[in-house]
C-alpha positions in Angstrom: 234.1 -102.5 -5.7 237.4 -102.3 -3.7 235.5 -100.9 -0.7 233.3 -104.0 -0.6 235.8 -106.7 -1.3 237.0 -106.8 2.3 233.6 -108.2 3.3 233.2 -110.5 0.3 233.9 -113.8 1.9 232.9 -114.1 5.6 233.6 -116.9 8.0 233.4 -117.6 11.7 236.6 -118.5 13.5 237.8 -118.4 17.1 234.7 -116.5 18.4 235.2 -113.4 16.2 233.9 -112.8 12.8 236.2 -112.5 9.9 236.3 -111.1 6.4 238.7 -112.7 3.9 239.9 -111.1 0.7 243.1 -111.0 -1.4 244.6 -113.8 0.7 244.2 -111.7 3.9 241.9 -112.2 6.8 240.2 -109.4 8.7 238.4 -109.3 12.0 235.3 -107.2 12.0 233.8 -105.5 15.1 230.5 -103.8 15.4 230.1 -100.8 17.8 226.6 -99.4 18.3 224.5 -96.8 20.1 220.8 -96.9 21.0 218.5 -94.6 22.9 216.3 -97.0 24.8 213.5 -94.4 25.4 212.8 -94.5 29.1 213.9 -97.9 30.3 212.5 -97.4 33.8 211.8 -100.1 36.4 208.5 -100.0 38.4 210.0 -98.7 41.7 210.7 -95.2 42.9 214.3 -94.1 43.2 214.8 -91.8 46.1 215.5 -88.2 45.0 214.5 -88.8 41.3 211.5 -87.6 39.4 210.5 -91.0 38.1 206.9 -90.7 39.1 205.5 -91.1 35.6 207.0 -94.6 35.4 205.3 -96.0 38.5 202.2 -98.2 38.6 200.1 -95.2 39.7 201.9 -92.7 37.4 200.7 -91.2 34.1 202.1 -94.2 32.1 200.6 -96.8 34.5 204.0 -98.4 34.3 203.5 -102.0 35.7 205.4 -105.3 35.6 203.8 -106.4 32.3 204.9 -103.2 30.5 208.3 -103.3 32.1 208.8 -106.9 31.1 207.7 -106.3 27.5 210.0 -103.2 27.3 213.0 -105.3 28.4 212.2 -108.0 25.8 211.7 -105.4 23.1 215.0 -103.6 23.9 216.9 -106.9 24.0 215.5 -107.9 20.7 216.9 -104.8 19.0 220.2 -104.9 20.8 220.7 -108.5 19.9 219.9 -107.9 16.2 222.2 -104.9 16.0 225.3 -105.7 13.9 223.9 -108.9 12.5 223.7 -107.5 9.0 227.4 -108.0 8.8 228.1 -110.5 11.7 226.4 -113.7 12.8 223.6 -113.6 15.3 225.8 -115.3 17.9 228.2 -112.4 17.8 226.5 -109.1 17.1 228.0 -105.9 18.5 231.1 -106.0 20.6 230.1 -102.7 22.3 226.8 -100.8 22.5 226.3 -97.5 24.2 222.8 -96.8 25.5 221.0 -93.8 27.0 217.7 -93.3 28.9 218.2 -96.2 31.3 217.1 -95.6 34.9 219.6 -97.6 37.0 221.7 -100.7 37.5 218.6 -102.8 38.3 217.2 -102.1 34.9 220.6 -102.9 33.3 220.7 -106.2 35.3 217.3 -107.1 34.0 218.2 -106.1 30.5 221.4 -108.2 30.2 219.5 -111.1 31.8 217.1 -111.3 28.8 217.8 -114.5 26.8 218.9 -112.8 23.7 221.7 -110.9 25.5 222.5 -113.5 28.1 223.4 -115.9 25.4 226.3 -113.6 24.5 227.3 -113.0 28.1 227.0 -109.2 27.8 228.1 -107.1 30.8 227.8 -103.4 31.4 229.5 -100.3 32.6 227.3 -97.7 34.5 227.7 -95.0 37.1 224.7 -93.4 38.6 224.4 -89.8 37.4 222.8 -86.6 38.6 220.0 -86.3 36.1 216.9 -85.3 38.1 214.6 -87.5 36.1 216.9 -90.4 36.8 218.0 -91.4 33.2 221.6 -92.4 32.7 224.0 -93.6 30.0 225.6 -97.0 30.1 227.7 -99.2 27.9 227.1 -102.9 27.2 230.0 -105.0 26.0 230.9 -108.6 25.1 233.7 -109.6 27.5 235.0 -112.0 24.9 235.8 -109.1 22.6 236.3 -106.0 24.9 238.2 -105.8 28.2 237.5 -102.9 30.5 240.4 -101.0 32.0 238.8 -98.0 33.6 235.3 -96.5 34.0 234.6 -92.9 35.0 231.7 -90.4 34.8 233.0 -87.0 33.7 230.4 -84.4 34.8 228.7 -81.9 32.6 229.7 -78.6 34.1 227.4 -75.6 33.6 229.2 -72.6 32.0 226.8 -69.9 33.3 226.7 -68.8 36.9 222.9 -68.8 36.9 223.0 -72.5 36.1 225.1 -73.5 39.1 222.4 -76.0 40.2 221.8 -77.4 36.7 222.1 -81.2 36.7 222.2 -83.4 33.6 223.8 -86.5 32.3 227.6 -86.6 32.4 230.0 -88.3 30.0 230.4 -92.0 30.7 234.0 -92.7 29.7 235.1 -96.4 29.4 238.7 -97.2 28.6 239.6 -100.8 27.5 241.1 -103.1 25.0 239.4 -104.1 21.7 241.4 -106.1 19.0 244.5 -105.8 21.3 244.4 -102.0 21.0 243.6 -99.2 23.5 240.1 -98.0 22.8 238.1 -95.4 24.8 234.3 -95.0 24.4 232.5 -91.9 25.6 228.7 -92.4 25.9 226.6 -89.2 26.5 223.2 -87.7 26.2 223.4 -84.0 25.7 220.7 -81.6 27.0 217.3 -81.8 25.4 215.8 -79.3 22.9 213.7 -77.9 25.7 217.0 -76.1 26.5 218.6 -73.7 24.0 221.5 -74.6 21.7 224.0 -73.1 24.1 223.6 -76.0 26.5 224.4 -78.5 23.8 227.3 -76.4 22.6 228.6 -76.4 26.2 228.4 -80.2 26.0 230.2 -80.2 22.7 233.0 -78.1 24.1 233.4 -80.3 27.1 233.5 -83.5 24.9 236.2 -81.8 22.9 238.2 -81.1 26.0 237.7 -84.7 27.2 238.9 -86.0 23.8 242.0 -83.8 24.0 242.7 -85.0 27.6 242.5 -88.6 26.4 244.9 -88.0 23.6 247.4 -86.3 26.0 247.3 -89.4 28.1 247.8 -91.7 25.1 248.3 -90.1 21.6 247.5 -93.5 20.1 244.2 -94.2 21.8 241.3 -94.8 19.5 238.3 -92.8 20.6 234.6 -93.3 19.8 232.3 -90.5 21.1 228.7 -91.7 20.9 225.3 -90.7 22.1 222.0 -88.9 21.7 223.3 -85.4 20.9 219.9 -83.8 20.6 221.4 -82.0 17.6 222.1 -82.9 14.0 225.7 -83.3 12.8 225.8 -79.9 11.1 224.5 -78.1 14.2 226.9 -75.9 16.2 227.3 -78.3 19.1 228.7 -80.9 16.8 230.3 -79.1 13.9 231.9 -76.2 15.8 231.9 -76.8 19.6 233.0 -80.5 19.2 234.6 -79.9 15.8 233.6 -83.1 14.2 234.4 -83.0 10.4 232.1 -83.8 7.6 234.7 -85.4 5.3 237.6 -87.7 6.1 239.9 -85.7 3.8 239.5 -82.7 6.2 240.4 -84.6 9.4 243.9 -83.9 10.7 245.7 -85.7 13.5 243.7 -85.2 16.7 240.5 -84.2 14.9 237.2 -86.1 14.8 235.1 -87.4 11.9 231.3 -87.5 11.9 230.2 -90.1 9.3 226.5 -89.2 9.8 226.6 -85.7 8.4 226.2 -86.8 4.8 223.7 -89.5 5.7 221.3 -86.7 6.7 222.4 -83.9 4.4 222.8 -86.0 1.2 220.7 -89.1 1.7 217.9 -87.6 3.9 218.0 -90.5 6.4 217.9 -90.1 10.1 217.3 -91.8 13.4 214.2 -90.0 14.7 211.3 -88.2 13.0 209.7 -84.9 13.9 206.8 -83.4 12.0 207.4 -85.7 9.1 211.2 -84.9 8.7 214.2 -86.9 9.8 216.7 -85.8 12.4 219.9 -87.6 13.1 220.7 -87.1 16.8 222.2 -90.6 17.4 225.8 -90.3 16.3 229.0 -92.3 16.7 232.0 -90.0 16.1 235.5 -91.3 15.5 239.0 -90.1 16.3 241.5 -89.6 13.5 243.5 -92.7 14.7 240.5 -94.8 13.5 240.6 -93.5 10.0 242.4 -94.3 6.7 243.0 -91.2 4.7 244.3 -90.4 1.2 242.5 -93.5 -0.2 244.6 -96.0 1.8 243.3 -99.4 2.7 245.6 -100.1 5.6 243.9 -102.2 8.2 247.0 -103.4 10.0 245.6 -101.6 13.0 241.9 -101.2 14.0 240.2 -98.9 11.5 236.8 -97.6 10.6 235.2 -99.4 7.7 231.4 -98.7 7.4 228.5 -97.1 9.2 224.8 -97.9 9.4 221.5 -96.7 10.7 220.0 -100.0 12.0 216.4 -100.7 11.3 214.0 -103.6 11.0 210.4 -103.5 9.9 209.3 -104.5 13.4 210.8 -101.2 14.7 208.7 -99.0 12.4 205.1 -97.8 12.7 203.3 -99.7 9.9 200.1 -97.7 9.6 198.2 -94.7 10.8 199.1 -91.0 11.2 202.7 -91.9 12.1 203.4 -94.5 9.5 207.1 -94.7 8.8 208.1 -93.3 12.2 210.0 -95.4 14.8 207.5 -97.4 16.8 207.5 -96.0 20.3 206.6 -97.5 23.6 203.9 -94.9 24.2 202.3 -92.3 21.9 199.4 -90.0 22.6 198.9 -91.6 26.0 198.5 -95.0 24.5 200.8 -98.0 25.2 202.0 -99.3 21.8 204.3 -102.0 23.2 206.8 -100.6 20.8 210.6 -100.0 21.0 212.0 -96.5 20.9 211.4 -93.1 19.3 215.0 -93.4 18.0 216.8 -95.9 15.7 220.2 -97.2 16.6 223.4 -96.5 14.8 226.4 -98.7 14.2 230.0 -98.4 13.0 232.0 -101.4 11.8 235.7 -101.5 12.6 238.2 -103.8 10.8 241.6 -105.1 11.6 243.8 -107.4 9.6 244.8 -110.6 11.2 248.5 -111.2 11.8 249.9 -114.1 9.7 250.6 -117.2 11.7 253.3 -119.7 11.0 
């Protein structure tokens, strides 16, 4: 009951959404992640293996399909966060993966659903041979960008010296008048062995430690398609993200999705009839209340959510209940993604005004 009272009475004020309880007011911010499943334009990017997503490629990727894909992605992105926040606000920040280039991002944020909020994006072209990158959308009314860099994924084995994959898009900025850094990543696929994702986990941990050395008070969110579940080695050991808040010490990370999969059996993508939960948002200790405290005088984690709507789910056939994909079995389904998005909600108490 106490956990829910902070969102009992909701009101809109000054462009941010508030929760009011016990004579206190709280600003609520939604931060999400979504794998867009191959948001490619219809043109070839020099040096990239994007041939499947050309008009004469295996997917027969043409203007109509691209336009529909943009609309479908914008529909989900605009709906994310609106279970707790008004449609006019939605998420303050959304990390995305599997987007081809800045042109696709320009076209995406120009969709009416997103343009109404004035979303902008951070993106740096990466080395992935297929051409898919990570990016971060943000509402400039709520988040101000300070710095953007792409930290490369560095192969650990000599034999992999020419191995190229997505790096770690690191965006530092201001949310709720506090220093917040978001790291968006897409770890190597399961066509590679666990070692390559463990390498990514170790490098994310080193990046987190570096960010904390620069500012011990920074609030860090590490998000992405990890291509592993929360209990897999890349996340639980290499990155060191903890299952329970009570076990998180200063400088550690908390993974709220571990129990969602392990205890509740819910996930973000389905394989052979079973859920996986690859799409994770992991939080630094500075975003947590521990020991049962309810101190929201600074920006703190409040809730997490796998976001889904009926329109995002296959409603019949062999794959009923799975996320509704853009293509399946060589057939264009005009769907959304093979992944479901995830969201965390952050809360901060408003300062009293005279």
